C-alpha positions as a printed Julia matrix, in Angstrom:
326×3 Matrix{Float64}:
 -16.24  -17.14   15.53
 -15.47  -17.42   11.81
 -11.97  -17.23   10.31
 -10.72  -16.09    6.92
  -7.43  -16.5     5.08
  -5.7   -13.43    3.74
  -2.9   -13.52    1.15
  -0.98  -10.34    0.3
   1.16  -10.63   -2.82
   4.02   -8.12   -2.82
   6.95   -7.51   -5.11
   9.38   -8.91   -2.54
   7.36  -11.05   -0.12
   4.0   -12.79    0.1
   2.22  -12.59    3.45
  -0.37  -15.08    4.71
  -2.64  -14.8     7.74
  -5.62  -16.58    9.21
  -7.72  -13.73   10.56
 -10.6   -13.96   12.98
 -13.67  -12.0    11.96
 -12.9    -9.43   14.66
  -9.58   -8.67   12.91
  -7.29  -10.7    15.19
  -4.48  -12.59   13.43
  -4.39  -16.15   14.81
  -1.67  -17.56   12.54
   0.6   -16.19    9.85
   3.47  -16.95    7.5
   5.5   -15.28    4.79
   7.64  -16.36    1.86
   9.77  -14.64   -0.75
   7.88  -13.76   -3.92
  10.67  -14.7    -6.35
   8.63  -13.13   -9.13
  11.3   -13.78  -11.74
  10.22  -17.45  -11.65
   6.99  -16.49  -13.46
   3.42  -16.14  -12.27
   2.69  -19.87  -12.47
   5.42  -20.74  -10.0
   4.5   -17.85   -7.72
   0.87  -18.96   -7.56
   1.97  -22.57   -6.96
   4.01  -21.45   -3.93
   1.1   -19.34   -2.71
  -1.11  -22.44   -2.82
   1.47  -24.63   -1.08
   2.04  -22.14    1.76
  -1.68  -21.47    2.17
  -2.37  -25.2     2.39
   0.36  -25.7     4.97
  -0.94  -22.83    7.08
  -4.54  -24.04    7.04
  -3.55  -27.66    7.77
  -1.37  -26.57   10.7
  -4.34  -24.6    12.05
  -7.11  -27.1    11.34
  -8.81  -26.12   14.6
  -9.59  -22.72   13.05
 -10.98  -23.65    9.6
 -11.32  -20.75    7.19
 -14.57  -19.8     5.49
 -13.07  -18.01    2.48
  -9.86  -16.56    1.05
  -9.0   -13.0     0.12
  -6.05  -12.26   -2.16
  -4.54   -8.76   -2.35
  -2.32   -7.87   -5.31
  -0.48   -4.65   -6.24
  -2.05   -3.35   -9.4
  -5.01   -3.31  -11.77
  -7.38   -6.25  -11.5
 -10.63   -7.8   -12.67
 -12.33   -8.22   -9.3
 -15.31  -10.16  -10.6
 -13.3   -12.86  -12.36
 -10.29  -12.82  -10.06
  -7.81  -11.95  -12.81
  -4.78   -9.68  -12.63
  -4.59   -7.13  -15.46
  -1.41   -5.17  -14.75
   0.91   -5.65  -11.76
   3.78   -3.23  -12.5
   5.96   -4.23   -9.54
   6.14   -7.89  -10.58
   8.22   -9.29  -13.47
   6.12   -9.71  -16.6
   3.35   -7.44  -15.24
   0.96  -10.43  -14.93
  -1.45   -9.57  -17.81
  -4.72  -11.54  -17.73
  -3.52  -14.07  -15.16
  -6.22  -16.05  -13.28
  -5.27  -15.67   -9.63
  -8.18  -16.73   -7.46
  -9.47  -19.7    -9.51
  -6.45  -22.0    -8.96
  -6.24  -20.99   -5.28
  -9.95  -21.6    -4.74
  -9.79  -24.95   -6.5
  -6.72  -26.15   -4.58
  -8.06  -25.16   -1.13
 -11.72  -25.88   -1.91
 -12.78  -22.48   -0.6
 -14.2   -19.38   -2.33
 -11.48  -16.83   -3.09
 -11.82  -13.13   -3.91
  -9.36  -10.64   -5.38
  -8.74   -7.05   -4.26
  -6.08   -4.39   -4.86
  -3.54   -4.41   -2.02
  -4.04   -0.82   -0.91
  -7.81   -1.1    -1.08
  -7.27   -4.05    1.29
  -5.06   -1.82    3.46
  -7.84    0.77    3.48
 -10.49   -1.79    4.45
  -8.39   -3.02    7.37
  -7.77    0.5     8.67
 -11.44    1.41    8.27
 -12.76   -1.71    9.96
 -10.37   -2.18   12.87
  -7.58    0.39   12.54
  -6.75    4.09   12.42
 -10.0     5.05   10.66
 -12.45    2.93   12.61
 -15.82    4.69   12.73
 -14.79    7.32   10.19
 -17.29    8.53    7.61
 -14.83    9.95    5.05
 -11.11    9.32    4.74
  -8.19    9.09    2.35
  -5.42    6.52    2.72
  -1.85    6.24    1.45
   0.56    3.29    1.65
   4.07    4.43    0.76
   6.7     1.92   -0.29
   8.13    1.0    -3.68
   5.06    2.77   -5.02
   2.32    4.88   -3.47
  -1.06    3.21   -3.34
  -4.23    4.81   -2.12
  -7.76    4.25   -0.97
 -10.89    6.28   -0.36
 -13.67    5.85    2.19
 -16.94    7.69    1.62
 -20.14    7.42    3.65
 -18.38    4.95    5.92
 -17.67    2.5     3.12
 -14.7     1.56    0.95
 -15.04    3.29   -2.41
 -14.12    0.86   -5.19
 -15.04    2.85   -8.28
 -15.05    1.41  -11.79
 -13.35   -1.98  -11.8
 -12.12   -1.5    -8.24
  -9.65    1.17   -9.35
 -11.07    3.91   -7.13
  -8.43    5.46   -4.9
  -5.25    5.5    -6.98
  -4.19    8.62   -5.09
  -0.49    8.02   -5.67
  -1.06    8.71   -9.35
  -2.52   12.16   -8.97
  -0.36   14.42  -11.14
   1.29   17.35   -9.37
   3.51   18.41  -12.28
   2.7    17.4   -15.84
   6.34   18.06  -16.82
   7.72   16.11  -13.89
   9.61   12.81  -13.77
   8.22    9.78  -15.55
   6.11    7.47  -13.41
   5.8     3.71  -13.76
   2.15    4.14  -14.68
   3.13    5.93  -17.92
   2.3     9.48  -16.84
   4.68   12.2   -15.71
   4.71   14.03  -12.41
   2.64   11.64  -10.3
   3.06   11.82   -6.53
   4.66    8.37   -6.71
   7.37    9.64   -9.05
   8.38   12.23   -6.45
   7.83   10.6    -3.08
   7.92    6.79   -3.24
  10.91    4.88   -1.95
  12.83    4.69   -5.26
  12.46    8.44   -5.84
  13.89    9.23   -2.41
  16.73    6.73   -2.85
  17.52    8.09   -6.32
  17.72   11.71   -5.18
  19.81   10.86   -2.11
  22.26    8.88   -4.22
  22.42   11.63   -6.84
  23.59   14.07   -4.19
  26.29   11.69   -3.04
  27.51   11.17   -6.61
  27.56   14.95   -7.11
  29.92   15.21   -4.14
  27.59   17.01   -1.73
  28.65   16.97    1.91
  26.35   14.58    3.72
  26.44   11.96    6.46
  24.55    9.67    4.12
  27.87    8.73    2.51
  29.12    7.27    5.78
  25.81    5.58    6.52
  26.02    3.52    3.34
  29.8     3.05    3.35
  30.04    4.53   -0.17
  27.86    1.64   -1.48
  24.9     3.26   -3.25
  23.06   -0.07   -3.25
  22.72    0.2     0.52
  20.7     3.41    0.37
  17.18    3.06    1.8
  14.57    5.71    2.75
  15.01    4.88    6.44
  18.6     6.12    6.31
  17.52    9.36    4.66
  14.92    9.84    7.41
  17.53    9.1    10.06
  20.04   11.56    8.62
  17.38   14.26    8.24
  16.34   13.92   11.87
  20.02   14.22   12.84
  20.18   17.55   11.01
  21.85   16.52    7.75
  21.03   19.35    5.3
  21.14   17.24    2.13
  18.89   14.54    3.58
  16.47   17.2     4.77
  16.32   18.76    1.31
  15.59   15.36   -0.25
  12.61   14.81    2.06
  11.44   18.43    1.87
  11.26   18.14   -1.93
   9.47   14.8    -1.83
   7.17   15.93    0.97
   6.27   19.16   -0.81
   5.02   17.3    -3.89
   3.34   14.57   -1.85
   1.54   17.24    0.15
   0.33   18.95   -3.05
  -1.38   15.74   -4.09
  -2.91   15.21   -0.67
  -4.18   18.8    -0.7
  -5.99   18.11   -3.96
  -7.59   14.99   -2.52
  -8.58   16.86    0.65
 -10.17   19.63   -1.43
 -12.14   17.04   -3.4
 -13.36   14.93   -0.47
 -13.01   17.02    2.72
 -12.1    13.89    4.7
 -12.1    13.54    8.45
  -8.78   11.7     8.36
  -5.71   11.19    6.21
  -4.07    7.86    7.04
  -0.4     7.38    6.13
   1.18    3.93    6.17
   3.87    1.82    4.56
   7.54    1.51    5.31
   8.76    4.83    3.9
   6.91    7.32    6.12
   7.91    7.21    9.79
   4.93    8.26   11.94
   5.37   11.95   12.81
   8.99   11.88   11.61
  10.78   14.44    9.45
   9.27   13.25    6.14
   5.8    13.02    7.69
   6.07   16.63    8.89
   7.01   17.86    5.39
   4.06   16.02    3.86
   1.54   17.29    6.4
   2.86   20.87    6.32
   2.64   20.99    2.52
  -0.85   19.5     2.47
  -2.2    21.86    5.11
  -0.6    24.96    3.58
  -2.16   24.24    0.17
  -5.74   23.74    1.38
  -7.87   26.9     1.29
 -11.4    25.66    0.59
 -11.6    23.02    3.34
 -11.7    23.46    7.12
  -8.24   21.98    7.26
  -7.97   22.18   11.05
 -10.73   19.58   11.23
  -8.72   17.08    9.14
  -6.58   14.7    11.19
  -3.41   13.0     9.93
  -3.04    9.56   11.49
  -0.47    6.75   11.15
  -1.78    3.38   10.05
  -2.62    0.97   12.85
  -1.74   -2.3    11.16
   1.5    -1.2     9.51
   2.93   -4.05    7.41
  -0.01   -6.38    8.18
  -2.75   -4.11    6.87
  -2.86   -5.67    3.4
  -3.13   -9.26    4.55
  -5.73   -8.43    7.22
  -7.7    -6.4     4.69
  -7.59   -9.24    2.16
  -9.08  -11.62    4.71
 -11.74   -9.06    5.65
 -12.56   -8.56    1.97
 -13.43  -12.25    1.62
 -15.6   -11.95    4.73
 -17.45   -8.96    3.32
 -18.08  -10.57   -0.07
 -19.18  -13.9     1.37
 -21.56  -12.15    3.76
 -23.16  -10.27    0.88
 -22.35   -6.88    2.4
 -20.33   -5.91   -0.65
 -19.96   -7.04   -4.24
 -16.79   -6.92   -6.36
 -16.69   -3.84   -8.59
 -17.18   -4.3   -12.32
């Protein structure tokens, strides 16, 4: 059975995995990104770790390498165009060529949430699905679309940027340059910012005790925890974020009438308080789709979806089943 190497470049960590063609991870590793060192040093560490992992697992040689990155890319040439969550934004940086040369294997580039989507479609929460929409919620909100049972890449591989659907043109500024994107309302930093604002304003909330009056310790998981415990301020934070997130999902549902909506990433607890606000808002704003036939499902792979999807992407390209989008 063939094996493929997946590399998932994130703003904080880089994940590596040797993945069997049936989706099973046989070996993995992770390192800190340390993006402030510059893209050259980051890529050098990616190469070093990838080499070490493949040498240590020489009994499972890899056929090809897939690299997932968070942003806009040139899939054909393996070049990053704009990676907003990494210092310097990585404009026009060759990513796959040095990795391919160093490991003497073909390497292919894909957006990280398109990789997430491919993993969930092939072996995860959306296996066997004909049409689906996918969200990975973390520092940002990435998305993916499946149509006719296949990953939709769109022009340049940018198809599926669902987190940047605008739900209020006069809303908060988003990192993409627009205002009022879903990401600006419901990604991790937005939730943290609103929770901390309420503490600074002196609102009565258990969140203050949870962080010990240190705003730097605020994370979305604590807001979720407080909301589930009945904290009114925490609930309002997630109700507001979930309302706007749901509006965006409702628009995507109306456009695609998907069988499933898959939610993943570290910010949305499966079927937790935030999840319920998102799903309720989405369902209540859909009036032209048979919304009862749309299922909301948690991602299967969780944090490993991107690295598994990257490996699967290299398998798909090398097999000739897909071609990188131009």
